[in-house]
N, C-alpha and C positions, 0 to 999 in steps of 0.2 A: 465511632468505631472503637472497639475494645482493644486493649494492648495485645491480647491473644490473637485477634484477627489481624492486627497490624503486623505482628510477628510472622504469621503465616504468609501474608502478602509479600513481606520483605524476603522471606525464604523463597517463594515462587520467583520473584524478580531476580534474586541472586542465582538461582538454578538456571533460569532462562539465559541470563548473561553468560554464565559459565559454559553453557552448552553452545550458544550461538556466537558469542563475541569473538572467540579465536577464529572461527571460520569466516566471519564477516571481514576480518582483517587479512585473510589469507587467500580467499577464492577470487576468481576473475569476475569481471562485470557480467551481469545477466541482462535480462530484457529491459531495454531503455536506460540502463544505469549509466552507460557511457554518455547519454544525453542529459539526464536529470541529475546525475552525480557530480557534474562539473559546475553547475550553475551557482551553487552556494560558494564555490571557490572563487569564481569571478566576481561575485558580490563582495566577498571579503577583500579581494585584491584591488578591484577597480570601482566597486560600488554599482556595477551594472550586471544584471542577470543575463548571461549569454552563453552560447556554446561555440567557443572559438574555432573548433576544427570541423565545423559543418558549414561550408561556404555555399549553401544552396541559393540559387537565384531563380529557381523555378517557382512561380506563384502558386503552384499546386503541391509544393513539397517543402514545407518548413522554410519558407522564404525569409532570408535575412536574420536567422537566429544567431549568426556569428556577430551581429550588431547588438541585438537585444531580443530576449525571449518573451514572446507573448503567446506561445502555443498553449500554455496553461497559466492560471493565476499564480502569483509569485510567493505567497506567504511561506510555504514549506521550504522554499529555497533560502529565504532569510533565516528561518530556523536552522537550516543546515549551516549557514554562515556563522551563526552563533556557536555551534558545536565546533566548527573549524577554528574559530577564534580561541577556543579553550583547549582543544585537543590536537590541533594541527590539521593540515590538509591531506586528504586522501579519500579513497573510496570507502575504506572502513569507517572513517569519521562521518561521512555522509550517511552510511547505513546506521551508524550509532544514533543519529538524529531520529530515524524511524523507530529504532528500538526504544528510545526514551519515550517517544509518543505512544508506542505500544504498551509500555508499562503504565503510562497515565490512563490510557483507555481501559486497561485491566482494572485499575482502581475504580473507575467509573462503573464498569460492569459489576464489580463487587457491591458498590454502594447502591446502585439501582436495584440489584438483587436483594440487598438487605431491606430496602424500603418496600419493594413489591412483594417479596416472599415472606417477610417477617420471620426468616429462618437464616441465621448467620452461617450455619454450616452449609446450607444449600447455596448461599451467596458465594461462599468461598469455593465451593465446587464449580459454580458457574464461572468464576474468575480463572480457576485452573483450566477448565475446558477451553476458555477463550484464549488464554496466553499461549498454551501449547498446542492448540488445535491448528490444523493446516490453513484454515481460512484466514487466520489472523497472523500466524507467525511468519508467513511468507512476506506480506507487506510490512511487517515489523522488522524484517531483516534485509530490506531492499531499499536502495536509494531512489525512491519514487515518492510522490506526494500523497499516495493513497492513505497511508496510516495517519498522516496529519489531518486530512479531511475527515476521516472516520472519528478521530479523537475529538475534534471540535464539534462534530455532529452529535456524538454521545454527550458532550458537555452541554449542548443546547437542550437535549432531552432531559438531562439531569437537572438543569435549572428549572425546567417546566415541572418536573416531579417535585423538586425541592419547594416550589411555590405551593404545592398541595391543593391546587384548584382554586386558589384565592384570587388569582389574576392581579397580583400586586405588581405595580409598575416596575419596581426595581428588578424583579425576577423575569418579567416579560422582556425588559430591555437586555438583561444579561443573556437570556436565552436567544434573543434575536441577534445580538452581537456575535455570540458563539456560532450561530447558524451562518451568519455572514462571513465569519472567518473560515468556516468550513468550505464555503464556496470560494473564498479567497485562496484556498489551497488547491481545490479541484472542482470542476463543474458538477461532479457527483454530489457535492454538498447541497445541491438543490433538493435532494431527496429528504434529508431531515427537515429542511425549511418548509416544504410543502406538508410533510407529515405533521409537524407541530402546528402549522397554520390550520390544518383541518381539525386537529384535536381541539384547538382553542374555539373553533366554530361549533363543533358538534359533540364534544365529550365534556365530562365534568358534571357538576351538580345541575339539576334542572333549573333553567332560568326562563322565567315567563317573558322576558324582553329580549329582543334580538340585539339591541344596541350595545349592551355590555360585552357580548361575544364579539361583535364587529370591532368594538374599540380595542379589545385585547388583541385580536388578530392584526389590527392595523398597527398597534404599538410594536408588536413583534416584527412585522414586516418592515416598518421604517427602520428599526434597529438593525435588522439583517442587511438591508440595503446600505445602511451607513457603514457597516463592517466591510461589505464588498467594495464600497466606494473608495476604500484606502488604495485600491489599485489605480485610481484616477490619475494621480500625479505622474506615475510611470507611463500610463497610456498617453498622456498629453505630450510626452517627449517625441513619440513617433506614432501618431494615430493611424497613418497609412500602413505601417508595418503591423500594428495591432490588428487591424481589420483583416489583412491578408492572412496572417497566421492563425488568428482565432477562428475565422470562418473556415479555413481549410482543416485545421487539426481538431476542432471541437464540433462546429456546426455541420461540417461535411463528413465527419467520421464517427457519428454517434450511433452507428448501426442503422436500423430501420427507422428509429425515431418514433415519437408518439403518434404522429400523423399517419405513419405507415404501420404501426403496431396495432392500433385499434381495429382496423378492418380485418386483421387476421392474427388475433392475440395468441392463438394456440401454437402457431409456428414459433413465435418469440419465446413463449413459455417452454416449449419443447427444447428449443436450442439452449436456453439458460438452464434447464433441468440437467441437460448433459454436461454443461459447463460446471454446474454445481457438484455433480457427482464426481467429475474428474478432479475438482478442487478438494472436496472433503473426503473422498473415497467412501466406499459403501458403509463401513462400520460407523463412522462419524455422521454420515448422511442419515442413516437409520436412527441414530440417537437423536439428532435434531428433529427429524420428522415425528418421532414418537413424542418428544417434548412439545412440539407444536400442537399435536393432537390433544395432549394433556391440558395445555393452556386453553385450547378451544373449548374443551369440555367444561372447564371451570369458569370460563369467561361468560357463561350464561347468567351467572349471578354477579351483582355489582360488587366491586371490591378491587383490590390491587391487581388480581389476575386479569381483570378486564382491560386495564390500562396496558399491562404487559402484552396481552394478546393483540391489542390494537397496534402497538408499536411493532410487534413482530410481523403482523400481516401487512401493515401499511408500508413499512420499509421494504419488504420483499416485493410487493406488487408495484410500488412506485419505481423501484430500481429497474425492474423488468420492463415496465411500460415506457419509461423515459429513455432507457438505453436500447431497447429492442434487441437486435441480434449482435450488438457490439459486445466483444468479449468482456466479461465482468469479473474474472477470477480474482483480481486484487480488490474489487469493490465489494465482494461478499463480506468483507470484514465488518461492515456496518450492520446489516440485518442479522448476521450470525451472532452478534453480541446479544441480541434479545433471545435468540434460540439457545444460547449457552445459559442465560439466566433461567430460561424455562427448563432446560435439562438439569440445572442445579436444583430447581424446585422439585422436579420429578424425583431426582435422587434423594432429596431431603425427605419427601413424603414417604418414599419406599423405606428409607432407613428408619423413620419414626415408627412405621408399622412393624418392621422387623424388631426394633428395640422393645416395643410393647409385648411382642410374643416371646422374645428370648430373655429380656431383662439384662442384656449385655451391651450397653451403648458403645463402649470402646471397641469391642470386637466388630460390631456392626459398622461403625464408622471406618475402621481399618479396611474391612472387606469392601465396602462401597468405594472408598478412595482407590483401592487397588483395581477394582473393575473399571473405574473411570480412567485411571492411568493406562490400563491395558487398551482402552478404546483409542487412546492417543498414539499408540506405538506405530500402527501402519502409516507409512508415509511421513514419519516424524523426522526424517533425515538422519536416522541412526547409522545407516550404512556409510553415509558421507562422513559423519563424525568418526566412526571406527577407522575408515580408510586414512583419514588425515592424522589421527592419533598414531596409527601404525607406522606411517611414513613421515612423522613430524620433522625429522631431521633431514629428510630428503628434499633438496631444493627443487626437484622436478615437480613437487606437489604444491609448491607455493607460487601462485600466479605472479606475484610481484618480483620474486627472485628469478622466475623465468623471463619476465619482461626485462629485468636488469641484464640478464645474460644476452638477450637479443640486442639491447642497446650497445653492449660492449663490442658486438660484431659489426656495427654499422657506423658509417661516417656521421659525426655529430651535426654536420651541416646539411645532410641529405633530407629531402622532403619524402616522408614515408607515409604511405597509405596503409592503414591498419584496420582490422576488424574491431568490433565493439569491446572485446575482452581486455585488450591491452592499451588502447589509445590513451586512456586517462593516465596511466603510468608514464608513457612517453611524454605527454603534455606536461605533467608535473616535473619531469626531469629537464624541461626546457627544450625538448626536441621539436623540430618542424614536422607537424603531423596533419593529416586530414583523414576523416572517416572514409573508409573504402567505398561505402555506399554512394558517395557523392563524387566519385572520380569523373563522371561526365561533365562536371562543372570546372574541372581542372585542365581539360584537353589532355596533353601528354607531358605535363610538367613534373610529374612525380618521379622519384628515383628508384624506390623500392615498394613492393607490395607484400605485406605481411598478414596473411589470412589463413583460415581453415577452408575446407571445401565448400561449406555453406556460404561464408562471406565472399568467397571467390565468385560464386554465382551471382550474389547481390551486387558485386562490383561491376558487372557487365563487361568485364575485360575478356576478350576471346583468349582461351588458353594457348592458342598457337602464337599469340603475341607476347608470351611470357617465357622466361627462362627460369627453371627451378634451380635455386642456388643451395638452399639448406633446409633441413627439416628440424623442427624443435619438438621434443616430447613424443609420446606414444599416443597416436590418435585412437588406438583401441582401448586405452585406459580412460574410463569416463571420469575419473577423479583427478587425472593429471592433465593440465592444460597443454595444448599442442598447437602448432601453426607451421605453415610453410612460407619460406622467404623466396619471393620472386623478384626478377628484374625485367623491366621491359626490354625486348630484344634490341630496341634502338639504343639502349644504354650499355656501354661496354667498360665503364670505369670499374677498376678492381675493388674488391672489398679491402678494407684496411687490415 
């Protein structure tokens, strides 16, 4: 990598962090972040991955995660714990772990593009599209394991490409271990593992004998299983809990699954096409589709584009076939990496033709860069950023300050049932808390319920059994967190 390219990548990373980092430390928890954002904290505090405020004892509903978490493999949570060790504990720090993984994935996208496209500018454009595109920046700013699994999956592909088709043992082992670590972050890591295994069997230089291909695929597979086996010591502590949680959360919630996808693949592909469009939005979706068509046209000839085309198609097909109708919006970050490389190559080819016609390479590069940046604007979170910058000094727009205000109004010894957005703040402050979704496991022992209208429905508490005490925030403002404080009618202790 040249110093110039390194400088551009550093600039991209700096802009990404400047854009998203303040919001990552300011906004409330989103989808599953109350669950997966606390596990790294308990690892650092106690050495055990768990969700202390989810007391489920339903074998069909995350049984025993307050004791130890087996709903997903744990590597990403240990990476979170490292970030907490350096930067302190909090939701923002858990999100920072994903952001750092996203920056690593962006470098891999660049270097894969450089090797496949043989066009450094196109590789940089691919990295730009990846880092700021909707398919990647959401998992890269969320306290979930998706970005970690994606990054290790890309690392596995990078090791394979770095080997250059030589099937050298050291690169096969490195690729396999990276693939195993991807699975150790999230079961979706099986996609790059199968993808690479098939490539070792069927791609590369013509080989008259089958044995070398089988040997390479076997070496890769053994190394991948060795990486995944690092989960073994933790599983051995509570194998009964592991089987209950993993069977329920992974095997039982993988959508239609491969066995039910194959008889009717069109239904699964239609469902995921809608999911993809909702994730990427039309402008970026059209760009990725055009880039895929460009790669498909060039893949007829042997060369780097054929390998890129294979990984783009294989990652997309395997993801849909294996996940079926399970929502994939955070998982698209892996196949989109190859689509972004293809889009960078398409842009690079168009820029080269324009340069030959105009003789003005700098102007062409600036125009193309501007067009690519414009494609990233829809759905980029610009409205959210503007709203928070506008009200930066207003504590009503800082979720953690809102949570602190709520805590000031409540008895420090009270057991409080909260919705997902604020429970981590209360837990870190040492309050007695439980996730409101799990109230049926508490009978009537809680003192207060602090939720919005959606979480109130999930709590399954009849509204007539609650007394509204106080409202926080403006529920009509989408950028300002809000919630309502209730007390069970049976409880009559006054607020402090």
